[in-house]
Structure formats: structure tokens, C-alpha cells
N, C-alpha and C positions, 0 to 999 in steps of 0.2 A: 703375335701371342700364337699358343696351340691352336685355338678355336680359328684364329686364320688362316693357318696351315694346314688346318684340316678342309677348310672349303677351297683353299687354293688346291690341294690333292684333288680335290671333286672335280674342279674345274679341268685339271690336266688330263683326268681321266676321261671326263667328257669329250675332248679334244682327240684322246685317243681312240675311244669309241666312233666319233664321228668320221676320223681318217679311216678306220679300217672299214666301215661301211662304206665309204665312198669308194676304196680300192677294191671291194667285193663287188659293187655293182659294174664299175669300170672293168672288171677282168683284169685287172693289172698283174699278170702273171710272174713279174719281176719279184713279187713277193711270196714266198714259199709258201705261205698259209692259204693264199687266194689261189694259187695253182693245183693246190692238194685237196679243196675243199667245192671249187666252183668250176664251170667250163661256159663256154661263149653261148652256147644253146641252153644252159640252164635258165627257167623261168626268174623273172625279178625278185618275186617272194622267196624262193629259195635261196637265190643270191644273199638277201638280207638275213635269212636264218641260217647261212651258213657261218655266221660269225659266230654261233654256239655249237657249229655241227663239230668243232676239234677242242682237244683238252685245252690248248693256249685262248683260243677266244673265248671259250664258257668262262674260265677263269675269269678274262679280263671282264667279261659281263656281271659275274659274281661280285667283285671288288667294286666295280663302278657303283652296283646298286646298292652296296653294304656300306660304302664311303658316304653316298648319299643319305642313307636312313641315318647315319650317325649324326651328319650336319643337321637333317631335321629335328631328330629327337634331343640331341644333346649341345648345340649350338644356339638355337632359337630359345632353348629353356634355361640357358646360362645366366642370364640377368635376374632370376628369380632363386636360382639353387646354384651359384656360381662353384662353390667347392666340390660339390656333389657330381655336377656334370663333368667339372674338370676331370675327377677320378674316374668316372665313367668313360669319358671320351679317351683318356690314356690308355687305358686297359681295351679298349675296341680298336684304337690304333695300334696297338701291339699287335692284335690280329691282321690289322689290315697290312702292316709293315711286311709281315711275314708272307702274306698272302702276293706282296708286290714281289718281294725275292723269289719267290717261288716262279710268279709270271717272268721275270726278268732272266731267271737262271736256267730254268727248266724248259721253258717252252714260248720264247718270244714272238707274239703273233706278227710281228714287222720285219720278221728276219728274211734276207733276201735269197732269191733262189741261184743257186751255183751255176746251173744253166737254165736261160730262159724258155720255158717251151711254147711253142705255137698255141696249143689249148691247153686247158687244165683237166685234171683227173675227172672231175665233176662231184656231183653229192651223191653220196651213196643211194639206189633207188629206192630203199626201205625208208629214209629219212625223208622222202619227197613226199609227205603225207600233211594235210592240213592240221593234224595234231600235233606234229611235230615241228612246226612253225611258232607255236604256243606252250608247248610241253615244257619245254628247257628253261627259257625264261621265267615261265609261270614258277616253276620248280625252284629257279635259283632266287627269285624274290623271297619265296618263303625261308630259304635258307638263309638268305642274308638278314630278313627280317628278325630272326632269332638271334643276332648279336645285340640287339638291343637291349632285351631283358637279362642276357646273361651279362652285358656291362652294368646294367641298373644292379645286379644280385651281387657283382664285385665290388662296386662303389660302396653298397649298402653294407658289404662285409667291411671295407677299409673305413668307413666313419664310425661304424658300431655305436650308433645315438644310445644314451642311457634309457629314453623311454621305449626302442624298439622301432620308433615310426620311421618310415623310409619316405624319402621325398620322391616325388613322381611315379609313385607306386600306381597311380590310377592310369597315368601315361603307358607305363611298362604293361600293364595289363592289356590295352589297347593295342598295341606294338605286338602282343603275343597274338591276340586275335587275328589281326591282319595277317601275320604271317601263316598262322595255322589256315586260315581261309586260302591263302596262295598255294600253301603245300596240299591242302587237299584238292584243290582245281588242278594242279600240277599230275597228282597222282592219277586223278580222273582220266585226263587226257592221257596219260601214260597207258593207262587201261582200254582206253579207246583205240590207240594207236597200235598197240600189242594184239586187240582183238582183229583188228584188220589186217594186220601186217605180219604178226608172227605164228598167230594160231588161229586155225579155222573155228572160230566160236568160243576159244579161250583169252581171257583178260588177264589173268592172274596165274603164274607159274612159279611163283615162290623164288625166281631167279634172285642170286645175291644183291645185285643193284637194284632190284625192285623192293627187296627187304631194305635196304640201305635208306630208302625213304619213306619206308613204314615205320622202321624204328623211331625215329624222331617226332614221328606223326603221333604214337600212341603216347610217348613220354609229355609233348606237347597239350594232348588231351586232356592229360594229369594236371599239367602245369595251368592250364585254363581253369579247371573248377577249385585249384589251389588259390588262384588270385580271386576267383568269385566269393571263399569264404576267409580272404586273408585276414589275420589280425595280429598286431604286434606281439613279441614273445608268445607266440603258441607255435604248436607241433607243426600248423599250416604254413606259418613263416619259412620255419627250417626247411619244410618239404618244397617250396616255393623258391628259394635258393638253390637247392640240390636239382629241382629239376630244370630251373633256367640253365644250369650249368651242364646238365647231360644232354640234354635237348641241343643245345649249339654243336656240343662236342660230337654227338653223334651225326650231325649234319658234315661236320670235318671230315670224321670216320667215313663216312658214305663217299665223299670225294675221294680219300685215301683206296678205298675198295674198286670206286672206278677207274683209277689212273692206275694204280701200282698193279694191278692184277692179280691181288692175293688169291682169289679165286676165280673160277672159268665162269665167266657170264656173257650174254650175247649183246650187252650194253658197253662194256667195258671198252676204254681204249686200247688200241694196239701198241704203243709204245709206253711201258710204266715209267721211263724216265727217272727223274728224283721224287718220285711219288711218296717216298720214306720221310720226305720234309714233313708232311702233313701230320706224321706221327711224332715228331721233334716238336712241332706246333701245339699238338695234343699235350705232350710233357709238360711244355712252359706254361699252358694254362692250367692245367691242373695243380703244378707246382705253385703258382701264385693263389689259387683258391684254397688248396689245403695249409699253406702258410698263413692266411688270413684266418681260417676256420679255427686252426689250432690255436693263433693268438687270441680271438675271442673266445675260446672255450677256457683259456687260461684266465683271461678276464672276467668271465661271467660265471664262473662254476659254482661260486655261492650265491648267486641269484637264484631267489626263489619265488619271484613274480611272475613266472610262465602261466599261462591260462590252460584250462583243462580243455580237450578235445570237445567234449560235450556232442552236441549233433553232429558236428563236423567230422567225428570217428566214422561216420559213412565215406567221407571224402577220404580219409586217409585208407581206409579198405579199398577204395577204387583205384588210388595211389599205388598201392602194393598190388593188386591185379595187373594194373597196366606195365608196372615195373618187373613183374614176374614174365607177362606175354613178350615184351621188349629182350628179357635177357634168354628166354626160350629161343626167340628168333635170331637172337644174336649168337649164340652158340650154335644152333642150327645151320647159320651162314657161314661160320667160320669152322663148321666140322671137317670140310675137305682139307684145310690147311692144319688144323689140330691133328689129324690123323697121319698127315704126312710127316709133321713135326715127331708125333709118337713113333711112327715105324722107324725114321731114322734114327732116333735114339735108342729104341729099344734094339735095334740092328747093331748099332754100335755096340752096346752093352752086352747083349746075348746073341752072339753071333749064329747059334744052332736053333735060334726060334724061329716057328713058322710063321711067318707074318704076310699079310699081303702085299702084293709087289707095288698097287697102287693105292692112292689115297681113295679113303671112302667118302662117297657124297652120299646125300641123303635126297631121296626121292620126295617130290611134291606131296604126295601122301602122308609123310611125315609131320610137314608143318600142319597139314589140314587136320589130322588126328590130334594133334598134340596141342593145337590151338583153338580147337573147336569148343571143349569145356571152358576155357577162359571167356571166350566170346558170347557163351551162352550166361555166363554167369554176369559180364558185362550187361547184356540185355536185361538181366533182372535188376540190375542195379539202375538202367536207365529208366525202367518202368515204377520203381518204387523209391528211389533215392529223393527226387525232386518234392515227394511227398514227406518223407521221413525228415528232412531237413526243416521243413515248417511245422510240422506236428510231434515229431517223435516217434518212436516205436510203441503204438499202443493199438488197442484192440478197435479195428475198422473193416467196414466191408474189403478197403483196400488191402489191409494185410492179410486178411482171410482169402481175398482171391489172389494176391500173390505166393501165399501158402500152398492154396491149390494148384496153382501152375508149376510151381516147384516140384510137388509130388507127381502130379502129371508128366512134365516134362523129363524126370528120374525113370520114372516107370517105363517110359516110352523106350529112353535109351537103354535100359538094362535090357530090355524084351528084345531089342535089334542087336544087341552085343552077341557076337560069334566069332569063332576061330577057323581060320583056312582050313581045309582037309589035310590031314596029316601032321598037325601041329600037336603032338602029344608030349611037347617036353616037361611041362608040368610047371610047378615052382610058382616063384613071385613073378617072373618074367612072362610066364604064360597068361599069368592072373592079370598082368598089367595090360597085357595087348588085347586080352578078352574085354577088359573094362574100356579101353580106348576105340575098341572097333564100333561102338555105337553110331547110329546113324543121327547127327543132328539135325536133319531136315524139319522133321516134325516138332520137337523141342523148340526149334528155331522161330517156327510159325506159332508157336504156342506164347513165347515170351515175347513176339513183336505185337500178337493180339494184347498182350497184358499193357504195353506200351501205348497202344493204340487207345484203349479203353482208359488208362488213366489221362491221356493227354486231352480226352475230349471232356472226362470230368475234369480236370484243371482248368480247360476254358470255358466251362459252363459255371463253375465256381468264380472264377474271375472275373467274368462279363456280369453275373449276378450281383456281385461285391459291388462292381462300379456303377451298375444300373441302380442299385440301393442308395448308393451316397450322393449320385446326382438327383434322384427323386428327392430327397434329403433338401436339396437346394445347394450342395457343395461340389466343388470343383474337384473332379478326381482324373487326372490325365494317366493315359496308358502307359504302361511302361513298356518300352519297345525293347528293353533288354531281356525281359521276363518271356515276350514273344518270340525273340531270337532263339532262345535258348531252346523253347519248345518246339521251334520249328526245325532245329538242328538235329534234335531227338527224334523226330517224324521221319527226318530225312535219313538217320542211321537205321531206323526201323524197315523203310522201303528197301535200303541197300541191304541189308541183312536177309529182308524177303527174296530180294532178286538172287544172292549169292546162294541161299538155300533152295531156291527151285533150280537155279542152273547147276549146280553142285550135286544136289540129291536127286534130281530125276531126269539125269541127262542121259543119252543112250548113245554110246560109240560102238562104230562097226567099221573094222580093215578091211579093205576089198581092192582089187586089181581089175579094173574094165577097159575092156575096148569100146571105141566108139559104137554105139546102138546098144551096150549091154546094160544091166539094170540091176540093181541093190536095193533091198527094202530095209528100212531102219523103222522099227516101230510100225505104224501105221501110214507112214509114207513110202512113196517108192521114189527111188531118184534115177536117173538115166543119164547117162555119161553120153551127150549129142555129138561133139566134135572136140578137136582142139584146132586153136588158132592162135596166132601172133598178131600183137599189135605193136605200134611203133610210136613211143611218145616223143618228146622235143631233145629228149637227151638220152633214151634207154629204150628197149624192146621188152615187152612181156610176152610170155607166153601162156593163154588161159585156156583152162578148162570149161567148157560149155555144159552145164548140169542142169535139167529140168527136175523140178519136184513135183510130183502128184499126191493127191489123196483121192483114190479110186481112178475116174476118168478124169477129174477136176484137175487141170493144172493151176498151182496156187503159187508158183515162185520160181524164178530162174537164178541159178547160181554162177558166179564166175570167179572162182579161186585163180589166181596166177602167180606166176614168179618172174621176177624182172632180172636183167641182166644189162 
């Protein structure tokens, strides 16, 4: 049966994973993938993590996890929802087969070396970091997990039940939460790695591949809120289907962006190969989804039983905001490619046109400025929406406090707006640049304070309610989901405080120093003590020893290094 075939596929992929790990650990350089990504001197932990250091190995890992999740989600539950699980599994296996075809034709990790070298090329020193042992697999677990709600959405569209109720909705929500948690952890580990390896103090540079992981995270966050308020035949049900499809599609698009090299990225693989096959996969997926949507629309266009949005209108507003942010980042990420296409087309049509010779790349400041207002609006919704969902928009101290926070934030933003010297172009463009030039740091602190106040009020109200019920002799267990949502909101507020502090109050100075020379940054004095070389197990680093003093007090020693 199809179920047994899926289980057998997972078993075969498990054997392949184990075999590749054995080859990597044994340093069997007869296999080209082993020779390209390991060496005899490479530590054991990095030999194991070399499995996902290359395009072929990372795709094998993704496919293995993905098939395992489908077995877990739709083979175990088949006995209760046989028809529904069969549809979901069939669609998921379409994706898995496509991944398997790409793996076999574009980059077989078991391909033999034409000449067996005495030693391997080793792993890039930049990747020899604890975060890179965990970052890729955790990220791929998140990507693979989003196939479960996507397959659920397609199966729901395929069955199109008369009452609008979808089987396994609760399980799909749980899988979305698990995938979202892993994707969040993967992004955080990637930021830690970038902080230590790529930028001295920088953790996010709006790199195309970084953006490729952020975009599905944004849509998955909106998807979680839709599952939280899901009702059959409502606008949130439609949003749930759409966001499930978009989230996994963005995961596949991120893989295409990394593999195909559509835009320049420090994270991209060097050999694009047949990365265009991922676009072919996306076209197939969206053809199936579009066909089912059109069919269901024709069948249900006379249906008048749809439920109004009600208090869930705030969730829909939240969805539109996340979609807008995703779209802005998507366009900004592809802007160099789009500008290249525009330049070539315009040059072909208008030979005398004065156009740039090279594609136009957007600086990180563009993303920061264009997404800052949306980020502040999200913070406002986080602070207010949990209360509005339960009580609606009514006069209370919370709504008054939220209004005051909005007024204060807008005022501070406008007071910090300014144009660079010499910008006298005027017009709408100049007004837009002026409006986006405001500093988001203080408004961010204001809205984070609003979140903290509302969270404290929520906890006190909830605990008081439980205490009063228990005092009356009734059992009132605590809702862990309620606590989990508030803890996540608290975590988001803390992250934004860190972003506002590091981005709004950072001080940067460029200086060329000889040993013994000093430079002052703010109140701190940095002294370049000496330059030294250190030999690792399979690489050599050149390190600069820098002491940091506050007056006469030594407070830290820094050692930035470059490896070769």
C-alpha cells in the first residue's frame, strides 16, 4: 500500500543517512562528497556535521526528516481518517519524490571520486563552529515540518467537506508549532554564528539567505495565530489554508535561493547545478493548490453560511501585516536580480538609454528602515491583541494606555526624522525618505514596555481567577497553552529590546592600527596589543589581541581572528 511504501522509503533514507555518516567518519575519500568536505585532521564533531555542509548532504537530511514526519503524522493516524490521510500523504509524497529526483540527478552524495586523494579538502574554517553543528539540521527540521500542515491544507481542499470541518486540525496546529519552534531556534543559532564568524558584533545583515529563513518564519507566525482562532467556514479558515501553502513554498524558495545563486550571498553554495528544479516543484505545487481552490470556489460560491470575523478581525489585521512584511523583504531580496532583468530588457528595447552597468543591490539600511514601522506595529498588536480577542475594543485602562503608547511613539518617531545634508529633491520621494528616517529605538522601548505591562496584568488576572475558583472548592487546572503564548510574547519583547539597543545605540569607528596604537570608541579605549598566529587541528588562524579599558581599568580582552 501507499502507507507501507512511505514507511519503506523512510527506512531506505535512514540507511542512506547512516551510510553517509559512516563514510564521513571513516574519511573514505573514494566518495567525492567525503573528499570535498572532510579531512583526516578534522575533529569528529565536524566530520558528523559535514553531512549537511554541502548541497547534496543537506538535501538528503531535509528529505529524510521530511519523510519521517509524514510517516509520523499521516501513517499513524490513517486508521481513524483513512481517506484524508491518504490524500495528505499522496501530496506530501509528490514533494518527496521531487526532492529525491533532485538529489539523484543534481548532486548524488554517494558519487565516487574520479581520483582518490590522499587527504580531503577539509571543512571551511568558518563552518567549524558549535553553532554550525546545530544550525542547519535544526533549520531543516523546521522546513520539513511545514510540509505536514501544507499537506493537511491540500487534503482539506481535496475533501471539501460540507460542514467545513477538517480532520486532524489540532494535529496540524501542533506540527506547525513544532516546526516554528525549530525554525526559530535555527535562526537564532545562525545569528550566533554570524555574530562570531562573519561580523564583529553583527548578528543580522539582511543577507538573501538570512531573509530566506525569515520569510517563512513570518508567515508561519501568522499561521499559528490562524490555527489559534480557527473556525470552519470562516475567513480564518481561508487564511489557514493560504498561509500553510505559502509557508512551505517559501521554504522551498529559500532552498532555491541558496542553491541556484540567484543573488549573491555568503551562505550560498558555489555550484548552482540544477537549482531551477525547485522552481519547477513550486509550479507543480501551486498548480495543484490553484486547481483545488478554483474547484471549491465553483462548488461553494452560493454558500452563505460563512462565519463573520468578529473579534478575529484583529488576527486578520495581524496576518496582513505579516504578509506585507514578507512581501517587502521578498522584493528587497530579489531586487538585484529584478534590476538585472530590467536593465537587460531596457537595454534591448532602448539602446540609447542611460542605465547602470551592474545590478542594483539594496543596503541593509533599506531593510531596517522599511521594516521598522511594521515591526513596531507588530509590537503594538502583541501588547493589545490578547486582551482584545477576549474583551473586544472597549473603554478600559489597557486601551487608553495603548493609545498613549501609540501617540508617544509616533511623536518620538516624527521628532527624530531628518534628511541627509544636501537632499533638496523635494516631492513625494523626499517626504517618504524623511518619514522613514525616524529612529525606531525609543518607540520600540515604549511598545515593549506596553507588552510587559499587559503581560503582568494578564498573569495577575489569570492567577486571581484560578485562586477564586479553587477557593470555591472547584478544580481549575492551568492552561499551559495560555502560559506558552505569553512566554513567547515576552521573548519577542526581549528580542526587540536587544535589537533596539544594539541597533539604535551602537557606535562604530573605522581605524587602521599598528601594534601598541590606541583608538577611542565612546568612553572605551581599545589598544591593539599584538598580532599572533594559532594552529588548529586542520587550519591556522591569525588573531589580533585587543585590550579594552575604561579609564585605567582593564575590562575585557578581544581576539578577532581570520582562519585559512
